[in-house]
MITIRO-758230 format. One line per field, with one value per residue (C-alpha): residue number from 1; x, y, z; residue in three letters. Coordinates in Angstrom, 2 decimals. Layout:
// residues N
n: [NUM,...]
xx: [X,...]
yy: [Y,...]
zz: [Z,...]
res: [ALA,...]
//
This chain:
// residues 340
n: [1,2,3,4,5,6,7,8,9,10,11,12,13,14,15,16,17,18,19,20,21,22,23,24,25,26,27,28,29,30,31,32,33,34,35,36,37,38,39,40,41,42,43,44,45,46,47,48,49,50,51,52,53,54,55,56,57,58,59,60,61,62,63,64,65,66,67,68,69,70,71,72,73,74,75,76,77,78,79,80,81,82,83,84,85,86,87,88,89,90,91,92,93,94,95,96,97,98,99,100,101,102,103,104,105,106,107,108,109,110,111,112,113,114,115,116,117,118,119,120,121,122,123,124,125,126,127,128,129,130,131,132,133,134,135,136,137,138,139,140,141,142,143,144,145,146,147,148,149,150,151,152,153,154,155,156,157,158,159,160,161,162,163,164,165,166,167,168,169,170,171,172,173,174,175,176,177,178,179,180,181,182,183,184,185,186,187,188,189,190,191,192,193,194,195,196,197,198,199,200,201,202,203,204,205,206,207,208,209,210,211,212,213,214,215,216,217,218,219,220,221,222,223,224,225,226,227,228,229,230,231,232,233,234,235,236,237,238,239,240,241,242,243,244,245,246,247,248,249,250,251,252,253,254,255,256,257,258,259,260,261,262,263,264,265,266,267,268,269,270,271,272,273,274,275,276,277,278,279,280,281,282,283,284,285,286,287,288,289,290,291,292,293,294,295,296,297,298,299,300,301,302,303,304,305,306,307,308,309,310,311,312,313,314,315,316,317,318,319,320,321,322,323,324,325,326,327,328,329,330,331,332,333,334,335,336,337,338,339,340]
xx: [209.30,212.48,214.84,213.94,217.46,217.50,217.10,214.30,215.23,212.29,211.50,209.02,207.10,205.47,206.83,203.75,202.28,201.70,205.03,206.94,204.98,205.70,209.39,209.60,207.97,210.54,213.39,211.85,211.51,214.84,213.95,213.57,215.97,215.01,216.70,215.51,212.65,210.73,208.64,207.78,208.78,212.57,212.48,210.22,212.26,215.52,213.96,212.72,216.20,217.74,215.13,216.04,219.81,220.64,219.21,219.14,216.27,214.59,211.84,211.27,210.03,211.50,214.96,214.66,213.72,216.48,219.27,218.51,217.37,214.68,212.68,209.54,207.77,205.60,203.35,201.98,200.93,197.51,194.74,194.25,197.85,197.61,196.48,199.07,201.93,200.86,201.04,204.54,205.76,204.37,206.01,209.33,208.92,208.75,206.39,203.97,202.43,200.08,198.09,194.34,192.35,193.90,192.42,189.67,187.60,187.02,188.61,191.91,191.84,191.21,194.11,196.42,195.30,195.69,199.13,200.46,198.87,200.73,203.99,203.77,204.59,202.90,200.24,199.04,196.69,197.53,194.27,196.16,193.21,193.18,196.54,195.56,194.70,191.06,190.41,192.18,190.24,186.88,187.87,189.00,185.86,183.53,185.40,185.50,181.73,181.14,178.63,176.74,175.49,176.26,173.21,174.61,177.97,178.24,181.59,182.13,185.39,184.92,187.49,188.30,189.99,193.34,193.92,196.55,194.37,191.70,194.16,194.71,194.28,192.13,189.42,189.22,186.93,188.55,191.83,190.68,187.58,185.58,185.56,184.02,187.11,189.69,188.70,185.39,187.01,188.75,185.38,183.88,186.88,186.88,183.21,183.54,186.69,185.10,181.92,183.67,180.52,179.72,178.51,175.40,174.36,175.66,173.28,175.01,174.41,176.92,177.11,179.48,180.03,182.93,181.69,179.22,182.10,183.65,183.66,183.50,181.30,183.46,180.78,179.49,177.00,177.15,174.89,176.10,173.82,175.52,174.41,174.16,171.69,173.99,173.87,176.80,176.38,179.58,179.97,183.04,183.76,186.56,184.28,183.78,184.74,186.82,189.31,191.67,189.17,188.92,186.48,186.02,183.30,182.55,179.36,178.69,175.50,174.81,172.42,174.69,175.95,177.16,180.61,181.14,184.55,184.53,187.56,188.24,188.83,192.39,193.08,192.48,191.40,193.01,191.28,193.20,192.83,193.08,190.18,189.71,191.96,192.87,196.10,198.08,196.55,198.56,198.97,200.57,201.80,199.55,201.95,204.79,202.53,201.36,204.93,205.87,202.88,204.01,207.53,205.96,204.11,207.19,209.12,206.48,203.44,199.92,199.22,197.28,195.24,194.92,194.49,190.98,190.26,191.45,189.33,186.23,186.88,187.11,183.81,182.15,183.56,182.31,178.92,178.79,179.56,176.89,174.37,174.96,174.43,171.25,169.73,169.31,171.05,173.64,174.46,178.16,178.28,176.93,179.72,182.48,181.34,181.26,184.96,185.18]
yy: [124.82,123.06,124.29,122.87,121.45,119.82,116.10,115.58,112.99,110.85,108.40,105.57,105.13,101.72,98.79,96.67,95.51,98.88,100.40,98.39,100.08,103.51,102.69,101.54,104.80,106.79,104.92,105.67,109.42,111.24,114.17,111.91,109.81,107.15,108.31,105.47,103.30,103.34,100.63,99.96,96.33,96.14,92.94,94.47,97.68,95.75,93.60,96.71,98.20,95.14,95.21,98.82,98.61,98.85,102.30,103.25,101.78,103.00,102.05,105.66,108.35,111.23,109.68,108.95,112.54,113.96,111.67,111.66,115.26,113.96,116.53,114.42,111.25,108.70,107.18,103.64,102.80,101.59,104.14,104.93,106.22,108.64,111.82,111.60,110.82,113.65,116.13,114.90,115.21,118.74,119.72,118.48,120.74,117.88,117.28,114.36,111.87,109.78,106.69,107.12,107.79,110.93,109.90,107.66,110.62,114.19,115.69,113.92,114.87,118.51,118.53,117.20,119.79,122.64,121.42,121.51,124.89,126.28,124.60,125.73,122.20,119.96,117.52,115.18,112.28,109.25,108.76,106.68,105.89,109.51,108.87,105.86,106.14,105.12,107.81,110.50,109.51,109.81,113.13,114.55,113.45,114.90,118.19,118.47,118.96,116.16,114.48,117.67,117.94,114.72,112.94,109.63,108.08,104.39,103.04,99.40,97.97,94.30,91.80,89.02,88.71,90.52,90.81,88.60,86.72,87.27,89.18,91.92,95.39,96.47,94.04,95.88,98.90,100.70,100.66,100.95,103.08,100.43,99.43,102.71,104.53,101.87,100.99,102.68,106.09,105.52,105.53,108.36,110.55,109.64,110.40,113.73,114.61,113.54,115.58,118.58,118.99,119.23,115.96,116.58,113.15,109.60,106.65,103.32,99.68,97.00,93.23,90.71,88.82,86.58,85.52,86.58,86.73,89.78,92.99,95.08,95.02,93.75,94.63,98.20,100.08,103.85,106.40,110.00,112.90,116.09,119.70,120.06,117.17,114.33,110.95,108.56,104.87,103.32,99.56,98.27,94.65,92.57,89.55,88.50,85.11,83.84,85.98,85.99,87.81,91.55,93.76,97.48,99.20,102.88,104.34,108.07,109.47,113.09,115.27,115.02,111.46,108.38,107.08,103.39,102.15,98.44,96.80,94.64,97.80,97.81,94.20,90.73,87.63,84.23,81.00,77.90,75.05,77.43,79.58,82.92,85.89,89.19,89.79,92.75,95.91,98.17,101.85,104.13,103.00,105.06,104.90,106.29,109.04,109.86,110.08,112.38,114.59,114.76,115.68,118.41,119.76,119.64,121.62,124.31,123.09,122.81,119.44,117.07,116.04,118.64,118.26,119.63,116.84,114.30,115.83,115.74,112.10,111.20,113.01,111.03,107.75,108.50,109.44,106.08,104.14,106.09,105.51,101.75,101.88,103.97,102.93,106.61,109.07,111.20,114.80,115.15,118.78,117.84,115.30,117.62,120.51,118.47,118.93,122.52]
zz: [171.58,170.57,167.88,164.49,164.21,167.67,168.25,170.75,173.39,174.43,177.24,176.75,180.01,180.41,178.40,177.72,174.41,172.77,173.86,171.24,168.44,169.87,170.29,166.67,165.59,167.60,165.92,162.51,163.16,162.49,164.75,167.81,169.85,172.41,175.62,177.84,179.03,182.31,183.96,187.59,186.96,186.72,184.66,182.04,181.96,181.47,178.73,176.90,177.18,175.55,172.78,172.04,171.79,175.49,176.21,179.90,181.90,185.07,187.49,188.60,186.22,188.21,188.15,184.44,183.62,185.81,184.65,180.92,180.60,178.25,176.30,176.10,177.17,175.39,178.04,177.58,181.14,182.41,182.00,185.69,185.91,182.99,184.72,187.51,185.14,182.83,185.69,186.63,183.02,182.75,186.05,184.65,181.62,179.12,176.20,176.21,173.80,175.94,175.08,175.01,177.06,178.50,181.87,183.24,184.39,183.30,186.42,185.71,182.04,182.93,185.41,182.70,180.15,182.65,183.75,180.19,179.53,182.55,181.52,177.89,176.71,174.11,175.28,172.52,173.30,171.14,169.25,166.72,164.43,163.23,161.57,159.44,155.76,156.17,158.78,156.79,153.65,155.41,156.97,153.63,151.75,154.39,154.52,150.74,150.77,148.24,150.56,151.36,154.94,156.82,158.21,159.43,160.23,160.99,162.18,163.15,164.47,165.32,166.47,168.88,172.22,172.31,176.04,177.68,180.17,182.80,184.99,182.42,183.91,180.98,182.18,185.52,185.07,188.00,186.05,182.44,182.93,181.08,177.44,176.26,177.52,176.72,173.13,172.36,172.76,169.40,167.65,169.68,168.87,165.18,164.47,166.28,164.31,161.03,161.46,162.98,165.08,168.79,170.37,172.44,173.75,173.91,174.21,174.68,175.42,176.27,176.25,177.84,174.62,175.66,179.09,181.77,184.26,182.59,184.64,181.45,178.37,175.52,172.94,172.67,170.56,171.07,169.37,169.29,168.41,167.25,167.56,163.78,163.49,162.41,164.14,164.53,165.38,166.72,167.16,169.00,169.83,171.31,171.62,168.00,166.65,165.04,166.93,163.95,161.75,162.44,160.54,160.10,158.10,157.53,156.07,155.78,154.24,153.43,151.50,148.46,148.46,150.26,151.22,151.91,153.00,153.86,155.47,152.42,150.41,151.75,152.67,151.28,153.17,153.46,154.44,155.48,157.95,160.89,159.67,157.93,158.59,157.02,155.21,156.59,155.14,152.93,153.52,156.07,159.50,161.75,164.69,162.58,161.20,164.71,166.01,163.15,163.98,167.62,166.48,164.34,167.39,169.64,167.04,166.62,164.66,166.12,167.74,165.48,168.53,171.27,174.99,174.56,172.04,174.59,177.33,175.14,174.21,177.89,178.51,175.72,177.06,180.56,179.09,177.27,180.45,182.36,179.61,179.78,183.54,183.41,180.08,179.17,176.85,178.66,177.79,177.05,178.17,181.60,182.04,180.82,183.00,186.21,186.88,185.63]
res: [MET,GLU,SER,LEU,SER,ALA,THR,VAL,ARG,VAL,LEU,VAL,VAL,GLY,THR,GLY,PHE,ILE,ALA,ALA,GLN,HIS,ALA,ALA,ALA,ILE,HIS,ALA,GLU,PRO,ARG,LEU,GLU,LEU,ALA,GLY,VAL,VAL,ASP,VAL,ASP,ALA,GLY,ARG,ALA,ALA,ALA,ALA,SER,ARG,ALA,ASN,GLY,GLY,VAL,PRO,TRP,TYR,THR,ASP,LEU,GLY,ALA,ALA,LEU,ALA,GLU,THR,GLY,ALA,ASP,GLY,CYS,VAL,VAL,CYS,THR,PRO,ASN,ASP,THR,HIS,ALA,GLY,ILE,ALA,GLU,ARG,VAL,ALA,ALA,ALA,GLY,ALA,HIS,LEU,LEU,ILE,GLU,LYS,PRO,LEU,ALA,THR,ASP,VAL,ALA,GLY,ALA,ARG,ARG,ALA,VAL,GLU,ALA,PHE,ALA,ARG,ALA,GLY,ARG,VAL,LEU,MET,PRO,ALA,HIS,SER,HIS,ARG,HIS,TYR,ASP,TYR,ALA,LEU,THR,VAL,ARG,ASP,VAL,ILE,ARG,SER,GLY,GLU,LEU,GLY,ASP,VAL,ASP,LEU,VAL,ARG,LEU,SER,ILE,LEU,GLY,GLY,TRP,ILE,TRP,PRO,ASP,TRP,ARG,GLY,TRP,MET,LEU,ASP,PRO,SER,ARG,SER,GLY,GLY,HIS,ALA,LEU,HIS,ASN,GLY,VAL,HIS,LEU,LEU,ASP,LEU,VAL,THR,TRP,TRP,THR,GLY,ASP,VAL,PRO,GLU,THR,VAL,TYR,ALA,ARG,GLY,ARG,ARG,GLN,THR,ALA,ALA,GLU,LEU,ASP,ILE,TYR,ASP,TYR,LEU,GLU,MET,THR,VAL,ARG,PHE,ALA,GLY,GLY,ALA,VAL,ALA,VAL,CYS,GLU,MET,SER,ARG,GLY,HIS,ARG,PRO,ALA,SER,TYR,ALA,ARG,ARG,ASP,VAL,LEU,VAL,THR,GLY,THR,GLY,GLY,LEU,LEU,SER,LEU,PRO,TRP,ASP,ALA,GLU,SER,GLY,THR,VAL,THR,ASP,GLU,SER,GLY,THR,ALA,LEU,LEU,PRO,PRO,GLY,GLY,THR,ASP,GLY,PHE,ALA,THR,GLN,MET,ALA,ALA,TRP,ALA,ASP,ALA,VAL,THR,GLY,ALA,PRO,ALA,ALA,VAL,SER,GLY,ALA,ASP,GLY,LEU,LEU,ALA,VAL,GLY,MET,GLY,VAL,ALA,ALA,GLU,ARG,SER,ILE,ALA,THR,GLY,LEU,PRO,VAL,ARG,VAL,ASP,ASP,VAL,VAL,LYS,GLU,ALA,ALA]
//
């Protein structure tokens, strides 16, 4: 690991929508320094450089790592590139914070985990929802024992269309892995982290809410059964209307009580001529908290999200997609073991 007094120099790889939030989090973290940006599109890379004070920009990751001597990478590229890039970063001896999912299949996720184990570097999948106040609150209440033994978790995250247009790579299941891996994996990871239990099966259904022409299901309902007997129902949508009105609800029931955490517990609503929308919620910036946690891990602390966590989340996402295709529950262990 790095010296506690060292500044960790970081490359941002991929300069799309989410990269700006990661770059802002790097700038806000005193232990990190943005060493450069990388994108296969020279125009995008140059624009990201200008937006970040003129840092060096590259179209080749190998050249960027060699020329900057970066200690770590934050990867924000399309999902189907994740496993290959992770292996290249590990081979270069750098640490990695990588956007979810870790890969689009279990074999790729396992290769990434094994590469970082061999290199002795930090691999942290960016399951950003774990770092927001609502998720930490639910985790803390469950682990306090106040609710007794958890019977049921219901998590809904509903919103409208956020993708750029019909050409967006996330709408191509061969690139994104499908909606269960691209967005649904947030919920699958959270309910597993909250319960601290082993997911046994995933039973899912999907709907093309926005249009029949979609190649993915933009509405998902995924039911997870855990080894300890708890059940989690996860509802994820990018097809709700009005698009300006997002909603998130959490309900946890146990033998000793009930926790309800509606979205309006942390944010107000505003209604005007354009419709109803949520005011920006208060609380912690999850991307900044996540970046600080990665800096902690790079400088010696345990990773807040491990490679094994990322691998399991990929297995659950793949199980959800298979369940939609077959109409049957899918055993998570069977999926995860396929590539072992």
